[in-house]
PLY file of the C-alpha trace (Angstrom):
ply
format ascii 1.0
element vertex 169
property float x
property float y
property float z
element edge 168
property int vertex1
property int vertex2
end_header
-12.69 -6.72 -15.28
-9.72 -8.19 -17.10
-7.55 -6.22 -19.45
-4.42 -6.89 -21.44
-1.93 -4.10 -20.91
1.72 -3.22 -21.05
1.21 -0.57 -18.38
2.78 -0.33 -14.97
0.87 -1.28 -11.81
2.06 0.33 -8.60
0.90 -1.31 -5.38
0.95 0.79 -2.21
0.76 -0.91 1.16
0.00 0.60 4.57
0.58 -2.17 7.14
-0.02 -2.21 10.88
0.10 -4.82 13.62
-3.36 -6.25 12.91
-4.57 -4.58 9.69
-3.33 -3.73 6.21
-4.52 -1.65 3.29
-3.41 -2.16 -0.30
-4.13 0.10 -3.27
-3.10 -0.73 -6.84
-2.84 2.07 -9.40
-2.62 1.43 -13.13
-3.01 4.55 -15.24
-6.31 6.04 -14.09
-7.63 2.65 -12.98
-7.32 1.48 -9.38
-8.21 -1.32 -7.00
-8.64 -1.11 -3.22
-7.99 -4.05 -0.91
-8.66 -3.19 2.72
-8.14 -5.65 5.57
-9.13 -3.74 8.72
-8.99 -6.85 10.95
-6.27 -9.39 10.21
-6.68 -10.89 13.66
-4.92 -10.42 16.96
-1.40 -9.19 16.51
1.28 -11.85 16.37
1.21 -15.12 14.50
-2.48 -14.90 13.57
-2.09 -11.41 12.06
1.12 -12.43 10.29
-0.53 -15.45 8.69
-3.53 -13.35 7.67
-1.23 -10.62 6.31
0.59 -13.19 4.20
-2.71 -14.55 2.87
-4.08 -11.04 2.22
-0.99 -10.04 0.25
-1.21 -13.25 -1.78
-4.88 -12.58 -2.57
-4.06 -9.01 -3.62
-1.25 -10.11 -5.94
-3.38 -12.82 -7.55
-6.19 -10.31 -8.08
-4.07 -7.57 -9.64
-2.09 -9.97 -11.82
-5.31 -11.41 -13.26
-6.84 -7.94 -13.65
-3.88 -6.28 -15.41
-2.56 -9.11 -17.55
0.89 -8.42 -18.97
1.57 -5.36 -16.83
4.79 -4.68 -14.98
4.31 -4.64 -11.22
6.12 -3.06 -8.30
5.10 -2.47 -4.71
6.04 -0.01 -2.01
5.34 -0.64 1.65
5.40 2.00 4.33
8.46 1.66 6.56
7.62 1.17 10.22
8.74 3.95 12.54
8.84 4.16 16.30
5.93 6.38 17.15
2.78 6.30 19.16
2.71 3.06 21.11
6.51 2.85 21.34
8.95 0.15 20.37
6.65 -2.80 21.17
3.93 -1.53 18.81
6.54 -0.96 16.10
7.95 -4.47 16.53
4.52 -6.04 16.12
3.88 -3.89 13.03
7.20 -5.13 11.63
6.09 -8.74 12.03
2.97 -8.18 9.94
4.91 -6.12 7.38
7.48 -8.92 7.17
4.78 -11.49 6.41
3.40 -9.21 3.69
6.91 -8.76 2.26
7.39 -12.53 2.24
4.19 -13.05 0.25
5.19 -10.39 -2.29
8.63 -11.98 -2.61
7.05 -15.41 -3.17
5.02 -13.90 -6.00
8.14 -12.24 -7.47
6.83 -8.69 -6.93
9.60 -6.12 -6.56
9.19 -4.22 -3.28
10.59 -0.90 -2.13
10.29 0.80 1.22
8.43 4.09 1.54
9.56 6.24 4.44
6.58 8.20 5.81
8.11 11.66 5.47
9.55 10.82 2.03
6.27 9.68 0.48
4.39 12.58 2.04
6.94 15.09 0.71
7.02 13.53 -2.75
3.26 13.15 -3.10
1.57 15.79 -0.92
4.34 18.39 -0.98
5.77 18.28 2.53
6.97 15.52 4.84
4.79 16.49 7.77
1.49 16.43 5.87
-1.49 15.85 8.16
-4.06 13.10 7.75
-6.47 15.72 6.45
-3.98 16.92 3.82
-3.35 13.34 2.66
-7.11 12.68 2.43
-7.63 15.96 0.57
-4.90 15.08 -1.96
-6.54 11.71 -2.65
-9.96 13.37 -2.99
-8.66 15.87 -5.53
-6.64 13.34 -7.57
-8.94 10.28 -7.35
-12.46 11.40 -6.33
-14.07 8.00 -7.00
-11.37 6.16 -5.02
-11.75 8.69 -2.20
-15.50 8.07 -2.08
-15.05 4.29 -2.21
-12.51 4.45 0.64
-15.29 5.78 2.88
-12.95 7.82 5.06
-10.33 5.11 5.64
-7.05 6.90 6.35
-5.24 3.60 5.77
-6.60 3.43 2.22
-5.68 7.10 1.64
-2.13 6.41 2.84
-1.84 3.25 0.69
-3.02 5.28 -2.32
-0.33 7.89 -1.76
2.28 5.17 -1.25
1.25 3.62 -4.59
1.54 7.05 -6.23
4.95 7.47 -4.59
5.91 4.18 -6.25
4.83 5.53 -9.64
6.92 8.65 -9.12
9.93 6.59 -8.03
9.61 4.26 -11.04
9.55 7.22 -13.44
12.76 8.54 -11.91
14.43 5.14 -12.29
13.11 4.39 -15.78
0 1
1 2
2 3
3 4
4 5
5 6
6 7
7 8
8 9
9 10
10 11
11 12
12 13
13 14
14 15
15 16
16 17
17 18
18 19
19 20
20 21
21 22
22 23
23 24
24 25
25 26
26 27
27 28
28 29
29 30
30 31
31 32
32 33
33 34
34 35
35 36
36 37
37 38
38 39
39 40
40 41
41 42
42 43
43 44
44 45
45 46
46 47
47 48
48 49
49 50
50 51
51 52
52 53
53 54
54 55
55 56
56 57
57 58
58 59
59 60
60 61
61 62
62 63
63 64
64 65
65 66
66 67
67 68
68 69
69 70
70 71
71 72
72 73
73 74
74 75
75 76
76 77
77 78
78 79
79 80
80 81
81 82
82 83
83 84
84 85
85 86
86 87
87 88
88 89
89 90
90 91
91 92
92 93
93 94
94 95
95 96
96 97
97 98
98 99
99 100
100 101
101 102
102 103
103 104
104 105
105 106
106 107
107 108
108 109
109 110
110 111
111 112
112 113
113 114
114 115
115 116
116 117
117 118
118 119
119 120
120 121
121 122
122 123
123 124
124 125
125 126
126 127
127 128
128 129
129 130
130 131
131 132
132 133
133 134
134 135
135 136
136 137
137 138
138 139
139 140
140 141
141 142
142 143
143 144
144 145
145 146
146 147
147 148
148 149
149 150
150 151
151 152
152 153
153 154
154 155
155 156
156 157
157 158
158 159
159 160
160 161
161 162
162 163
163 164
164 165
165 166
166 167
167 168
């Protein structure tokens, strides 16, 4: 589906060491791009993350011709798995950021507690609360996501980007 529009497309990205989920929101329309297996973490996952982000950008630019675009990517935090797991996640996120930069897509960081507070209502929202929010706001997207928490998070990050852009604009 191709449409000419002067609307705003917000791309939310939930990266990890060896997977990434992207959700684009434009008005009530959306697109899901889920890459549950980028490859083993490290160089292979980074290269695949770069390619995935490039594919996503090319797809959304051709789908929403003439739209303004911005992306938000979840900021890595030291959590379960410790510093090593966070470092590897940062490598994949960096490759995704590089691809977005190459395609001239403006990118902002989305701190986990900030996007949860802004979108769901409190910074310590559970996975169930995030999934429930997506189900209430975008029932078709929720169904299409087939229970993927990564897609639910990317959706909320994209919505966070819409909220942030309204504050700035």
